[in-house]
N, C-alpha and C positions, 0 to 999 in steps of 0.2 A: 617300356622302352624297347626299341628294335635292337636286335642282336648286332653289336658292332661288326662282327665278322661278316655279316650279310649286308651292311650299310653301303649303298652305292655312294661314291664320292665323285662329284662333278668338278672337273678341272678345266680351266681355260689356260692354254699355253700360247703366249704371243711371242713369236720368233720372226723377226724381220728387221730390215734396215740395211745399212751400208758398211763397207770396209771390213767386214768380218765374214767368216765362213758360216753363214746362218744355217746352211744345210747340215753341216757337221754338228753344230750345237743343238739344233732341233732334234736330230736323230738320237744323240746321246741323252738328251733330256727325256725323250719319249721312251727310250729303253729303261731309264731309271723309273719313270712313272709306271711302266708296265710291270715292274717288280711287285706291285700291289694290284691284284686283279679286280679290286673293288673300284679302282679309279677309271673313270671314263673321260676321255680327253677330247676337247674341241680345240683346233689349232687355227690361229689367225696370224696375219702379218701386222696388224695394227689394232687400235683400241675401239674401232667403230661399232663392233657388235655389242652394244650395251646390254641387250637382253641376255646374251650368253654370259656376260660378266655378272650381271645381277643374279643369275641362277647358279653361279659357281660356288663351290665350297672352298676352293683354293685357286689362287692366281699365280702363275709362274711366267716371268718375262725375261727374254734374252733379246735385246734390241740394240741398235745404234742409230742415233739421229732419227728416231721415230717420235714425233711430237704430237700428243693428243690435242684435239680441238678443245676449246674451253668447256663445252658441254661434256666431253669425254673426261676431262680433268675433274670436273665437279662430280660426275658419276663415280669415278674411281675413288675419290675422297669419301663420298657417301657410303660406298660399299665397304671400305675399310672401317669407317667410323661405326658402322653397324655390327662389326665383329669379324670382318673378313681378314684373312691372312694372305699376304702377298710376298712371295719369294722373288725378289728382283735381283737380276744378275748383270754383272759387267756393265755394258754400255746403256742400260735402261735410262740412266740419268744424264745422257749426253744430247747436246744440240751442237752440231758442228757446221762451220762455214769456212770453206777454203777461199782465202782472199787473193786478190790479184798480185799482191806482193809475195805470195807463196806461203804465208803464215796461216795457221789454223786458229779461228776465233771460236769461242764458246758463248754465243749471245744469250743473255738472260731473258728469253722470250716466253718462258712458261713457269713463272715463279710458283703458281698454285700447284702445279704438278710436282715440282722439285721439293716444295715444302711438305707435300704428302710423303714423298720418298725419303726425305730427310737429308738429301744432299744433291748437289749439281756438279757434274764433271766440269773441270776447267782446263786441265792439261795433264800430260804425263811425260816423264823423261824418256829418252830412248830405251827400248826394251833391253833389260839386263837383269841378272839375278839380284834379288833383294830378300832380306830376311823378314819373315812374318812372325810376330810374337803373340802370345796369348795375353790378352788384357784382363780377362776374368776367368781364371782357370777352374772355378767351381761351377760355372754355368753349364747346364746339361748340353747346350749346343756345341760346346768346345771342351768339355771335361775329358781329360785324357789325351788331348791333342798336344803334341810337342811343337816347339818352334820349328819352322821349316824354311827352306829357300825356294822362292818362286821366280821363274823367268817369265815375266808377264808384264802387262802395262801397269805401272804403279800410279794409281789414280790420285791426283791432287784436286781437291774439290772444295766447294763451299758447303757448310753444314747448317742444318736448321733443326730446331726443336731439341728435345731431350733424348739424346742418343745413348743407348747402352752398348758400349763398344766391347766386342768379343775378341776380335783379332785386330792387330794394328801393325804399322811399320813406321820407320822414321826416314825422313828425306831432307836433304839440303842440297840445292844446286839449281841447274838449268833444265827447264822443260823445252828443249830445243825444238824449234818449229812452231811453237804456239805463241799467240799474242801475249799472254800472261806467262812469261817464261822464268821469272826470277822468284825462287821460293826459299825463304829462310828455313833454318832447321826447325822441324816440328814433327809431331806424330800425326799419322793419318789413319783413320779407320779402314780396315780391310773387310771386316765382317761386323755388322751392327744390327741392333733392333731399334726400331723407331715406333713407339706406341702412338696410335692415332685413334682417339675415341675408345671404343670397345675392341678394336682390332689393332693390327700392327703390320709394319713392313719389316722384313728381314732382308738386308742388302748384303750381297757378296760381290766385291769389286773384281775378284779374280775371274778368269775364264776367257782371256783373249784367244782368238783363233782366226787364221786368215789362209785362204787357199789361193790358187794361181790366178783366179779371175775376179777377186773381190775388190781390187782397186781400179777396175775399169770405170770410166774411160781414161783416167789419169795414167795408169800403168796397164798396158794391154795384157802382159803376162808377168805376174808376180813370181820371181824366180824360186824362192825358198818358202814353202808353206810353213806356217807357224801354228803350234798347238798350245803354247802357253802352259797354264796349269792343268790342262786336260791330260797332260802326261804324268800327273802326280796322283797316286792313290789317295792322299789326304784330301785332294780336291773333291773326289767322288764321295769320300766320307762326309765332307761338309755338305755336299748337295743332298745326300741321303738324310742327314740330320735335318737339313732345312725343309725337305719335303715332309718328314715326319712331324716337324713343328707345324707346318702349314695345314696338314689334314687333321691334327689332333682335336680341335674344337668340334668339328663335324662328327667325329667318332664319339666324342663325349655326349653330344646331343642325342645320338642314336637315331 
């Protein structure tokens, strides 16, 4: 077996989409990936390079409103089922359409994709602080993490499959501006594992960020940039834990 210290790890990072500061998120994720010099990264804006994904040891995505084609959805599913580990962040599970009446719709156009991820974004209330609690304090991905307050988009989603919830929050109220706006009191996963075949998806809904130009053409200059949970040390801790989880099988194979 090859020495794990010398094992090259091939990562595909998909960072692209709308309404977020993708440049900032991409750079921060690349800096985290660079902490392990065994990791070699290929960066794309969408899922179209299926050969690169097939050759990857780990997949990391930070997107918003980037919907794979059916062929791409099937390839992603097959990659995870064969043992792939996918760290999916924030808006990866979003499909958004701004309607003429000013509301935002989340059309259910990619059920195969969302069922692989384990969730589909539907709405979020206005950005405001909310409390994130630990659902499984003994799990290594969150062991030692204390409850914390995040000023971020609180994702209200549909969920699929057998999710192992690690972090969660509770919400009751209005997701102002979205078609599906009324939400009864319920707990919502913030960080979860979704096993798929021999592999799994690890999803973290935190990580909103927006710069001055990310709402064009609707808003020419967004006045106050938003960094969401990127201002929190615990968020970077969760990202590092997630990356450690994603690369672990490849290191075990040697």
